[in-house]
C-alpha positions as CSV (number, residue, x, y, z in Angstrom):
1,M,-10.3,-13.8,16.6
2,Q,-9.8,-11.5,19.6
3,A,-6.1,-11.1,18.8
4,F,-7.0,-10.1,15.2
5,F,-9.4,-7.3,16.5
6,E,-6.9,-6.2,19.1
7,T,-4.3,-5.7,16.3
8,V,-7.0,-3.9,14.1
9,N,-7.7,-1.6,17.0
10,Q,-4.1,-0.5,17.1
11,F,-4.6,1.0,13.6
12,L,-8.2,2.1,13.9
13,P,-11.1,1.4,16.4
14,L,-13.9,-0.1,14.3
15,S,-17.6,0.3,14.9
16,A,-19.7,-2.7,15.9
17,E,-21.1,-2.9,12.4
18,S,-17.7,-2.9,10.8
19,K,-16.4,-5.5,13.2
20,Q,-19.4,-7.7,12.4
21,A,-18.9,-7.3,8.6
22,L,-15.1,-8.1,8.9
23,S,-15.8,-11.1,11.2
24,A,-18.1,-12.5,8.6
25,I,-15.3,-12.8,6.0
26,L,-12.5,-14.1,8.3
27,Q,-11.6,-17.7,7.6
28,R,-10.0,-19.6,10.5
29,M,-7.2,-21.9,9.4
30,E,-5.2,-24.3,11.5
31,L,-2.3,-25.5,9.4
32,P,0.9,-27.5,10.1
33,K,4.5,-26.5,10.0
34,G,5.8,-26.7,6.5
35,H,2.5,-25.8,4.9
36,V,2.9,-23.5,1.9
37,L,0.4,-20.6,1.9
38,V,1.5,-19.1,-1.4
39,R,3.5,-20.9,-4.1
40,A,6.0,-19.3,-6.5
41,G,4.4,-18.3,-9.8
42,T,0.9,-18.0,-8.4
43,V,-1.4,-15.2,-7.4
44,C,-1.7,-14.5,-3.7
45,H,-5.5,-14.5,-3.0
46,Y,-5.4,-14.0,0.8
47,I,-4.0,-11.7,3.5
48,Y,-3.1,-13.9,6.5
49,F,-3.2,-12.7,10.1
50,I,-1.0,-14.9,12.3
51,E,-2.7,-15.5,15.7
52,K,-0.3,-18.3,16.6
53,G,2.8,-19.5,14.7
54,L,5.3,-18.1,12.4
55,S,5.8,-17.8,8.6
56,R,8.6,-16.7,6.3
57,T,8.3,-15.2,2.8
58,Y,11.2,-16.2,0.5
59,Y,12.1,-16.6,-3.1
60,L,14.5,-18.8,-5.0
61,K,17.7,-17.3,-6.5
62,E,20.0,-19.6,-8.4
63,D,20.5,-22.5,-5.9
64,K,19.6,-20.6,-2.8
65,D,16.4,-19.5,-1.1
66,V,16.4,-15.9,0.1
67,T,14.3,-15.0,3.1
68,D,12.5,-11.7,2.4
69,W,10.3,-11.4,5.5
70,I,9.4,-13.2,8.7
71,S,5.9,-12.8,10.2
72,T,5.3,-13.6,13.8
73,E,2.2,-13.6,16.0
74,N,-0.2,-10.6,15.6
75,T,1.2,-9.6,12.2
76,F,0.1,-10.2,8.7
77,A,1.7,-12.4,6.0
78,C,1.0,-11.7,2.3
79,S,2.7,-11.4,-1.0
80,I,1.5,-7.8,-1.2
81,V,2.5,-7.1,-4.8
82,S,0.6,-10.1,-6.0
83,F,-2.4,-9.5,-3.8
84,I,-2.8,-5.9,-5.0
85,T,-1.8,-6.4,-8.7
86,R,-3.5,-9.8,-9.0
87,K,-0.4,-11.1,-10.8
88,P,1.8,-14.1,-10.0
89,D,4.8,-13.5,-7.8
90,R,8.1,-15.3,-7.3
91,R,7.6,-15.3,-3.6
92,I,6.7,-18.3,-1.4
93,I,5.1,-18.0,2.0
94,E,5.7,-21.0,4.2
95,L,4.7,-21.8,7.8
96,L,7.7,-22.4,10.1
97,E,5.5,-23.7,13.0
98,D,2.1,-25.2,13.4
99,S,-0.1,-22.1,13.0
100,L,-3.5,-20.6,13.7
101,L,-4.4,-18.0,11.0
102,W,-7.2,-15.8,10.0
103,A,-7.4,-15.4,6.2
104,I,-9.1,-12.6,4.3
105,H,-9.9,-13.3,0.6
106,Y,-9.1,-10.5,-1.9
107,Q,-12.7,-10.3,-3.3
108,D,-14.2,-10.3,0.2
109,I,-12.1,-7.4,1.4
110,E,-12.6,-5.4,-1.8
111,Q,-16.4,-5.8,-1.3
112,L,-16.1,-4.5,2.3
113,Y,-14.0,-1.6,1.1
114,K,-16.9,-0.5,-1.1
115,N,-19.5,-0.8,1.7
116,H,-17.6,0.2,4.8
117,H,-15.5,3.4,4.8
118,E,-13.9,2.4,8.2
119,I,-12.7,-0.9,6.8
120,E,-11.3,0.8,3.7
121,R,-9.5,3.3,5.9
122,F,-8.1,0.4,8.0
123,G,-6.8,-1.3,4.8
124,R,-5.1,1.9,3.8
125,L,-3.5,2.3,7.2
126,V,-2.2,-1.3,7.2
127,T,-0.9,-0.9,3.7
128,S,0.9,2.4,4.7
129,H,2.4,0.7,7.8
130,G,3.6,-2.2,5.6
131,L,5.2,0.2,3.1
132,V,7.0,2.0,6.0
133,Q,8.3,-1.4,7.3
134,M,9.5,-2.4,3.8
135,Q,11.3,0.9,3.4
136,Q,12.9,0.6,6.8
137,R,14.0,-3.0,5.9
138,F,15.4,-1.8,2.6
139,D,17.3,1.0,4.4
140,E,18.6,-1.4,7.0
141,L,19.9,-3.8,4.4
142,H,21.7,-1.0,2.5
143,F,22.9,1.2,5.3
144,A,23.3,-0.8,8.5
145,T,26.2,-3.1,9.3
146,A,25.6,-6.8,9.7
147,H,26.1,-6.4,13.5
148,E,23.6,-3.5,13.6
149,R,21.1,-5.6,11.6
150,Y,21.4,-8.5,14.1
151,K,21.2,-6.2,17.1
152,H,18.0,-4.6,15.7
153,L,16.5,-8.1,15.1
154,I,17.1,-9.3,18.7
155,E,15.8,-5.9,20.1
156,T,12.6,-5.9,18.0
157,S,11.9,-9.7,17.7
158,P,13.9,-11.6,20.3
159,T,12.0,-14.8,19.9
160,I,12.9,-15.2,16.3
161,I,16.4,-16.3,17.2
162,Q,15.0,-19.3,19.1
163,R,12.3,-20.1,16.6
164,V,13.9,-19.7,13.1
165,P,16.8,-21.8,11.8
166,L,20.0,-19.7,11.7
167,G,20.4,-20.2,8.0
168,M,17.1,-18.4,7.4
169,I,18.0,-15.7,9.9
170,A,21.3,-15.1,8.0
171,S,19.4,-14.9,4.7
172,Y,16.9,-12.5,6.2
173,L,19.8,-10.3,7.5
174,G,21.5,-10.5,4.1
175,I,24.6,-12.1,5.4
176,T,26.3,-15.5,5.3
177,G,25.9,-18.2,7.9
178,E,29.6,-17.8,8.8
179,T,29.2,-14.0,9.4
180,L,26.1,-14.6,11.6
181,S,28.1,-17.2,13.6
182,R,30.9,-14.6,14.1
183,I,28.5,-11.9,15.2
184,R,26.7,-14.2,17.6
185,A,30.0,-15.4,19.1
186,G,31.0,-11.8,19.8
187,F,27.5,-10.6,20.9
188,P,26.7,-10.3,24.6
189,S,24.3,-13.0,25.9
190,K,20.9,-11.8,27.1
191,K,22.2,-12.2,30.7
192,Q,24.9,-9.7,29.9
193,I,22.7,-7.1,28.3
C-alpha cells in the first residue's frame, strides 16, 4: 500500500483523514499471469493500481488483438470510458505477469468523492493526467515515425522490451512485427547508447 500512497503523493499530498478513508476502500489482490481483470463487453467496475506486475489493455479487431495500453508498476489500469460511463467496453485488461494490485471499486470512490474534497481533487488530477497521456499517445501514433515511437518507448519504459512479447509491443506501437524487427536490428544496443 505504501507504493500506492507514494504515487498518490505525486499528484496531491493527502491529509491523514483522507489517507485513512482511501485505505479503507483499497482491495489488495494477488493475481496470476494471464488473469483477465476486465472482459470485452462488460462494465469496468474497478480502477487497478499496479504495485507489482504488468498489464495490457487490448481489443479484438477482425482476427487480431490490438494492444491499446501497457501499464507497469506504480501506474493505473482501467477501461476509463467504461468506468466513467458505466457502459460495457470492447477492451480487455489482462495481466502479463503475476501481479500485486490495489483495486478501488466505482461506488466506493464515488462515495469518497462526496465526502472528501481532497480525494475528489486527486481523482480529477489523475483523470487529467490520463487524458494528457492518451492525447500524447494519439499524437505519437499519428505524427511520429515507427522508429521515433520505438525510441520513445525504450526511453520512457525500458523494461517493457524485456517483459512484453514483441508481437504485443509491435501492436502497441502500431506497426507490424517485421517492421519492429527491422527497427530493433538497426537500433543501437543499450551499451552503445
